[in-house]
C-alpha positions in Angstrom: -24.6 -77.8 -61.0 -21.2 -76.2 -60.4 -22.7 -73.0 -61.7 -25.5 -73.3 -59.2 -23.0 -73.8 -56.4 -21.0 -70.8 -57.5 -24.2 -68.7 -57.7 -25.2 -69.8 -54.2 -21.8 -69.0 -52.8 -21.9 -65.5 -54.3 -25.4 -64.9 -52.9 -24.3 -66.2 -49.5 -21.3 -63.9 -49.5 -23.4 -60.9 -50.5 -25.9 -61.7 -47.8 -23.1 -62.0 -45.2 -21.7 -58.6 -46.3 -25.1 -57.0 -46.0 -25.5 -58.5 -42.6 -22.1 -57.2 -41.5 -23.0 -53.7 -42.7 -26.4 -53.8 -41.1 -24.8 -54.8 -37.8 -22.2 -52.0 -38.0 -21.2 -50.7 -34.5 -23.3 -47.7 -33.4 -21.7 -44.3 -33.1 -19.8 -44.0 -29.8 -21.6 -42.5 -26.8 -21.7 -38.7 -27.5 -20.2 -36.6 -24.8 -21.2 -33.0 -24.3 -19.2 -30.8 -26.6 -18.6 -33.4 -29.3 -18.2 -32.3 -32.9 -19.0 -35.5 -34.5 -21.6 -35.7 -37.3 -25.0 -37.3 -36.8 -25.1 -41.0 -36.9 -25.5 -42.4 -40.4 -28.4 -44.6 -41.3 -27.4 -48.2 -41.9 -27.9 -49.7 -45.3 -30.2 -52.3 -43.9 -32.5 -49.8 -42.3 -33.8 -46.3 -43.0 -34.1 -45.6 -39.2 -31.5 -43.3 -37.8 -29.7 -44.1 -34.5 -31.8 -43.3 -31.5 -31.1 -39.9 -29.8 -28.8 -40.0 -26.8 -29.4 -38.3 -23.5 -27.3 -35.8 -21.7 -27.4 -35.3 -17.9 -28.5 -31.8 -16.9 -26.4 -31.4 -13.8 -24.6 -28.5 -12.1 -21.4 -30.1 -10.9 -19.8 -29.8 -7.5 -17.6 -26.7 -7.3 -19.8 -24.7 -9.7 -20.5 -21.2 -8.2 -23.9 -19.6 -7.8 -23.5 -15.8 -8.1 -25.9 -14.3 -5.5 -26.5 -10.8 -4.2 -28.2 -9.7 -1.0 -31.6 -8.2 -1.7 -32.0 -7.0 1.9 -29.6 -4.9 4.1 -28.3 -6.9 7.0 -27.5 -5.4 10.4 -25.0 -7.9 11.8 -26.1 -9.1 15.2 -25.3 -12.8 15.8 -24.2 -16.1 14.3 -27.2 -18.0 12.8 -28.9 -14.8 11.6 -30.8 -15.3 8.4 -29.5 -14.0 5.0 -31.7 -13.5 1.9 -30.3 -13.2 -1.6 -31.1 -13.6 -5.3 -29.4 -15.2 -8.2 -27.9 -12.4 -10.4 -26.3 -14.6 -13.1 -28.1 -17.5 -14.9 -26.9 -21.0 -14.4 -26.8 -23.5 -17.3 -26.3 -27.2 -17.6 -25.0 -28.1 -21.1 -27.4 -25.9 -23.2 -30.4 -25.6 -20.8 -31.1 -22.7 -18.4 -31.7 -24.5 -15.1 -31.4 -21.6 -12.6 -32.7 -18.3 -13.9 -31.9 -14.8 -12.7 -34.1 -13.8 -9.8 -34.2 -17.2 -8.1 -34.2 -16.8 -4.3 -31.4 -18.1 -2.1 -31.5 -18.2 1.7 -28.8 -18.9 4.2 -27.3 -17.6 7.5 -24.3 -15.9 9.1 -21.9 -18.7 10.1 -19.1 -16.7 11.7 -18.4 -13.2 13.0 -14.6 -12.7 13.2 -12.8 -11.4 16.3 -10.7 -8.2 16.3 -7.1 -8.1 17.3 -6.0 -5.7 20.1 -3.7 -3.8 17.7 -6.5 -3.2 15.2 -8.9 -2.2 18.0 -6.3 0.3 19.3 -5.7 1.9 15.9 -9.4 2.2 15.3 -9.9 3.8 18.7 -7.3 6.4 17.9 -9.4 7.2 14.8 -12.5 7.6 16.9 -13.9 4.2 16.0 -14.7 2.0 19.0 -16.7 -0.6 17.0 -14.4 -1.5 14.1 -15.7 -3.6 11.3 -15.6 -7.4 11.8 -15.2 -10.0 9.1 -18.5 -11.8 8.5 -18.8 -15.2 6.9 -22.1 -16.5 5.4 -23.3 -19.7 3.7 -26.4 -20.5 1.7 -28.5 -23.7 2.0 -31.8 -23.3 0.1 -32.6 -22.4 -3.6 -36.1 -21.6 -4.7 -36.8 -21.4 -8.4 -39.6 -19.2 -9.9 -41.6 -22.4 -10.6 -41.7 -23.1 -6.8 -39.2 -26.0 -6.9 -36.8 -26.0 -3.9 -33.3 -27.5 -3.7 -31.3 -28.0 -0.6 -27.8 -26.5 -1.0 -24.4 -27.2 0.5 -22.1 -24.3 -0.3 -18.8 -22.6 0.5 -18.4 -18.9 -0.2 -15.3 -18.2 -2.4 -12.6 -16.1 -0.6 -12.5 -12.6 -2.0 -16.2 -12.4 -2.6 -18.6 -10.5 -0.5 -18.4 -7.0 -2.0 -20.5 -4.7 -4.2 -19.3 -5.2 -7.8 -19.9 -3.6 -11.2 -19.4 -4.5 -14.8 -16.4 -3.0 -16.5 -16.2 -3.1 -20.4 -12.9 -2.8 -22.4 -12.2 0.4 -24.2 -13.2 0.4 -27.9 -10.7 -0.4 -30.5 -9.9 1.7 -33.5 -10.2 -0.6 -36.5 -10.1 -0.1 -40.3 -13.4 -0.4 -42.1 -14.4 -3.7 -43.5 -14.6 -7.1 -41.8 -12.7 -5.9 -38.7 -15.1 -3.0 -38.4 -18.1 -5.4 -38.6 -16.5 -7.7 -36.0 -15.8 -4.7 -33.7 -19.4 -3.6 -34.0 -20.7 -7.1 -33.1 -18.3 -7.3 -30.1 -19.5 -3.9 -29.0 -23.1 -5.0 -29.1 -22.3 -8.1 -27.1 -20.6 -6.0 -24.4 -23.5 -3.6 -24.2 -25.9 -6.6 -23.9 -23.8 -8.1 -21.1 -23.8 -4.7 -19.2 -27.6 -4.4 -19.7 -28.1 -7.9 -18.4 -26.1 -7.1 -15.3 -27.9 -3.8 -14.7 -31.3 -5.6 -15.1 -30.2 -8.2 -12.6 -29.2 -5.6 -10.0 -32.4 -3.7 -10.4 -34.3 -6.5 -8.7 -32.4 -5.8 -5.5 -34.0 -2.4 -4.9 -30.8 -0.6 -3.9 -31.4 2.2 -1.4 -31.3 5.8 -2.5 -28.8 8.6 -1.7 -30.4 9.6 1.6 -30.2 6.1 3.0 -26.6 5.8 1.9 -25.8 9.2 3.4 -27.5 8.2 6.7 -25.4 5.0 6.9 -22.2 7.0 6.1 -22.9 9.5 8.9 -23.6 6.6 11.3 -20.3 5.0 10.4 -18.5 8.1 11.5 -19.9 7.9 15.1 -17.5 6.4 17.7 -20.0 3.6 18.4 -22.1 2.3 15.5 -23.7 -0.9 14.1 -22.2 -2.9 11.3 -24.3 -3.4 8.1 -23.8 -5.5 5.0 -25.4 -3.4 2.2 -27.9 -4.5 -0.4 -26.1 -5.6 -3.6 -23.2 -7.4 -1.8 -22.3 -10.3 -4.1 -21.1 -13.7 -3.0 -19.8 -16.7 -5.1 -21.4 -19.7 -3.4 -19.6 -22.8 -4.6 -21.7 -26.0 -4.5 -20.3 -28.8 -2.3 -22.7 -31.3 -3.9 -24.1 -31.3 -7.4 -27.6 -30.2 -8.4 -29.5 -32.6 -10.7 -32.1 -31.3 -13.2 -32.8 -34.5 -15.1 -31.7 -35.2 -18.7 -32.4 -34.0 -22.2 -32.2 -35.8 -25.5 -29.1 -35.2 -27.7 -30.6 -35.1 -31.1 -28.4 -35.5 -34.3 -29.2 -31.9 -35.1 -27.8 -30.7 -31.8 -24.8 -33.0 -32.2 -23.9 -31.8 -35.7 -24.0 -28.1 -34.7 -21.5 -28.4 -31.8 -18.1 -27.4 -32.9 -19.2 -25.4 -35.9 -17.2 -22.4 -36.9 -17.5 -19.5 -34.4 -19.5 -16.5 -35.8 -17.4 -13.4 -36.3 -17.2 -11.3 -33.1 -18.3 -14.1 -30.8 -18.2 -13.1 -27.1 -18.6 -15.9 -24.5 -19.6 -15.7 -20.8 -16.9 -17.3 -18.7 -15.8 -17.6 -15.1 -12.2 -17.5 -13.9 -11.0 -20.7 -12.3 -7.5 -19.4 -11.5 -7.4 -16.6 -9.0 -5.1 -13.7 -10.1 -3.6 -10.6 -8.6 -1.0 -8.2 -9.9 0.8 -8.5 -6.6 1.8 -12.1 -6.8 1.0 -13.5 -10.3 4.0 -14.2 -12.6 4.4 -13.7 -16.4 3.8 -17.0 -18.1 1.6 -18.4 -15.3 -1.2 -20.7 -16.5 -4.7 -19.3 -16.5 -8.0 -21.2 -17.0 -11.6 -20.1 -17.3 -14.8 -22.1 -17.9 -17.6 -21.0 -20.2 -20.6 -20.5 -18.0 -23.3 -20.0 -20.7 -23.7 -21.9 -24.0 -22.8 -20.0 -27.2 -25.5 -20.1 -29.9 -25.3 -19.0 -33.5 -27.8 -16.7 -35.2 -30.2 -19.6 -35.8 -30.0 -20.6 -32.1 -28.0 -23.7 -32.9 -25.6 -24.8 -30.1 -21.9 -24.2 -30.9 -20.2 -24.3 -27.5 -22.0 -25.9 -24.5 -21.6 -24.7 -21.0 -18.5 -26.4 -19.4 -16.1 -25.7 -22.3 -12.9 -24.3 -21.1 -10.4 -21.7 -22.2 -6.7 -21.9 -21.2 -4.0 -19.4 -21.5 -1.3 -17.5 -19.7 -0.5 -14.3 -17.9 1.2 -12.3 -20.7 2.0 -9.1 -18.7 2.0 -8.3 -15.0 3.2 -5.3 -13.0 2.7 -5.1 -9.2 1.8 -1.8 -7.6 4.6 0.4 -6.2 4.8 3.5 -4.0 4.1 7.0 -5.3 0.6 5.6 -6.3 1.8 3.5 -9.1 -1.0 1.0 -9.7 -0.9 -2.7 -10.7 -1.3 -4.0 -14.2 -2.4 -7.5 -15.3 -2.9 -8.8 -18.9 -4.0 -12.4 -19.7 -4.2 -14.1 -23.0 -6.4 -17.2 -23.8 -4.9 -19.4 -26.5 -6.8 -22.7 -26.4 -10.4 -23.8 -26.3 -11.2 -27.3 -24.9 -14.7 -28.7 -25.2 -16.1 -31.0 -22.5 -15.2 -34.2 -24.5 -11.5 -33.1 -24.6 -11.3 -31.8 -28.2 -8.9 -28.9 -28.3 -8.6 -25.9 -30.7 -6.2 -23.0 -30.9 -8.0 -19.6 -30.6 -7.3 -15.9 -30.3 -9.2 -14.5 -27.4 -9.2 -11.2 -25.5 -10.9 -9.9 -22.3 -13.8 -7.7 -23.3 -15.5 -7.2 -20.0 -15.1 -8.2 -16.3 -17.0 -7.9 -13.1 -14.9 -6.1 -10.5 -15.3 -4.7 -7.0 -16.9 -1.3 -7.0 -14.1 0.1 -4.9 -11.4 -1.6 -6.9 -11.3 1.1 -9.7 -10.3 -1.3 -12.4 -10.4 -0.4 -16.1 -9.7 -2.4 -19.2 -7.8 -1.1 -22.2 -8.7 -2.0 -25.8 -6.6 -5.1 -25.8 -8.1 -6.5 -22.6 -5.4 -5.4 -20.2 -6.6 -4.7 -16.6 -5.2 -1.7 -14.7 -6.1 -0.3 -11.3 -6.8 3.4 -11.2 -6.7 5.9 -8.4 -10.0 7.7 -7.7 -10.0 11.4 -8.5 -11.6 12.1 -5.1 -8.1 12.0 -3.6 -7.7 15.6 -4.8 -10.9 16.7 -3.0 -10.1 14.9 0.2 -6.5 16.2 0.3 -7.8 19.8 -0.4 -10.3 19.5 2.5 -7.6 18.1 4.8 -5.2 20.9 4.0 -7.9 23.5 4.5 -8.7 22.1 8.0 -5.0 22.0 8.8 -4.6 25.7 7.8 -7.6 26.6 9.9 -6.1 24.8 12.9 -3.1 27.1 12.9 -5.1 30.4 12.7 -4.0 32.8 15.4 -6.1 33.3 18.5 -6.5 36.7 20.2 -3.9 37.9 22.8 -3.7 40.4 25.5 -1.1 41.7 28.0 -1.4 41.3 31.8 1.3 43.0 33.8 3.6 42.9 30.9 3.1 39.2 30.2 1.4 38.1 26.9 -1.4 35.5 27.2 -2.7 33.7 24.1 -6.3 32.7 24.0 -6.9 29.5 22.0 -9.3 29.7 19.0 -11.9 27.0 19.7 -12.9 26.7 16.1 -9.3 26.2 15.0 -8.8 23.5 17.7 -12.0 21.7 16.5 -10.9 21.9 12.9 -7.5 20.4 13.7 -9.1 17.7 15.8 -11.6 16.6 13.1 -8.8 16.6 10.6 -6.6 14.4 12.7 -8.9 12.0 14.7 -12.5 12.7 13.5 -15.0 13.0 16.3 -12.5 12.1 19.0 -10.3 14.9 17.8 -13.3 17.3 17.8 -14.0 16.4 21.4 -10.4 17.0 22.5 -10.4 20.3 20.6 -13.4 21.4 22.6 -12.2 20.1 26.0 -8.5 20.9 25.9 -7.9 24.6 25.2 -4.6 24.2 23.5 -3.5 25.7 20.1 -0.6 23.3 20.0 -2.9 20.3 20.2 -5.2 21.7 17.5 -2.5 22.3 14.9 -0.6 19.2 15.8 -3.7 17.0 15.0 -4.4 19.2 12.0 -0.9 18.7 10.6 -1.1 15.0 11.3 -4.4 14.7 9.4 -3.1 16.7 6.4 0.1 14.7 6.3 -1.7 11.4 6.3 -4.0 12.6 3.6 -1.2 13.7 1.3 0.7 10.5 2.0 -2.2 8.1 1.3 -3.3 10.1 -1.8 0.1 10.6 -3.5 3.0 8.7 -1.9 1.6 5.4 -0.6 1.6 2.2 -2.6 -0.9 2.1 -5.4 -3.8 -0.4 -5.9 -3.4 -3.9 -7.1 -5.5 -5.6 -9.8 -7.3 -8.5 -8.0 -9.5 -11.1 -9.8 -10.7 -13.7 -7.3 -11.7 -17.2 -8.3 -15.1 -17.3 -10.1 -14.7 -13.7 -11.4 -17.2 -13.3 -14.2 -15.7 -12.3 -17.6 -16.8 -11.6 -21.1 -14.2 -13.1 -23.5 -14.1 -12.3 -27.2 -13.0 -15.1 -29.5 -11.9 -13.5 -32.8 -11.1 -16.5 -34.9 -10.0 -20.1 -34.8 -6.5 -20.7 -36.0 -6.2 -23.6 -38.4 -3.0 -25.5 -37.9 -1.5 -28.9 -37.7 -1.5 -28.8 -33.9 -5.2 -28.1 -33.6 -6.0 -30.7 -36.4 -3.9 -33.3 -34.7 -5.6 -32.7 -31.3 -9.0 -33.0 -32.9 -8.1 -36.2 -34.8 -6.5 -37.7 -31.7 -9.4 -36.9 -29.5 -11.9 -38.3 -32.0 -9.9 -41.4 -32.4 -9.7 -41.8 -28.6 -13.5 -41.5 -28.3 -14.0 -44.0 -31.1 -12.0 -46.6 -29.3 -14.1 -46.2 -26.1 
């Protein structure tokens, strides 16, 4: 009897243990970016934990990169604006807004012009100086005919024609580094190709159209146009919801896997930077705008992961055309669930204003450059100035010498100094002194602006698109501690 009681007690204890194991707490709710393993099967059941869902939402503050696909002649507030998405938008690992999606909006404000600016423009034969135009976008149409109402605010600093600038190639030793450099090079070429393909849908006008607009802009009175290809960053004031997707154990297990060699991620700058005011050591943050997949199309980094770093070198522009320099260094990768890792990352490509003349060196440093056209413009200006002082004919009347003005010289000086207004004065006022005075003024201003004025600054507005190469993850106690702490914090929730 005692033996039977002992046996029953043992069986009861084993049953209770099995029950406890079978009722083990499920894996904590999986946040996007988690690196946890798939949920284990319980001993009492061969059925894995059910897949979890992830919200596919583009959050408030996320930018839509749109470019005008029609030239706009600025007329009034409320005038319609039509554009297309030129950079894809992702939610977690899903493409939700493809390139080519249509966006419509309107002009919301046409800025006033100060009296001083109007006077200076008039002296330069421009009686309709350019006004600042503000726009907003309120409707998104996807290729599948779905429409979304938008509430947006355009980021300051956007509203210009931009181009993709790739970093200079590195000189590496053969071997692993050589293979990494080749993969990075391919990623940069692919990014540039994607940008070129996105811009091709805009049907940019040809040279004759651009020449026509340039000639019109030189007239004393002319219309104001916003050209095709002008890019705006339209930040969402309200989120866009695209439903949910299932987070399978396979997807969960691939997140946080080792980064492939030569990985390049698409990111967007959160911290606006400029070589004029940024300080060395200033914090910098960027958000990954497109998910990173491995060679088997497994998700490694979801959209929304962040990169943090600092300004490692900065040099503002100075006079004598010394241009600005800006170098940033990303040091930490933070996934959406807060897990942090130390990284080594460099800037491999950036979208910059077409007129900004920015170039990247092999280490990702950005430097403004002076266009070589300054030599041509200065040469033309000096030629016109020389023509303005050419001697006119002279004769003698009763022993008094009279100088006849050279009309061509006067016109040359006038054009050099004050464009069409100067030309008109040169034709109307027969004065050699006026001609070469305006010619000298034009030549002096050209030489000053081309060689002695302050150089250009490097300017990266908020939401500037970047290609960032992540060479390797550093294994260290700090990174391991951060990972362990984050995982422990999730487990407690």
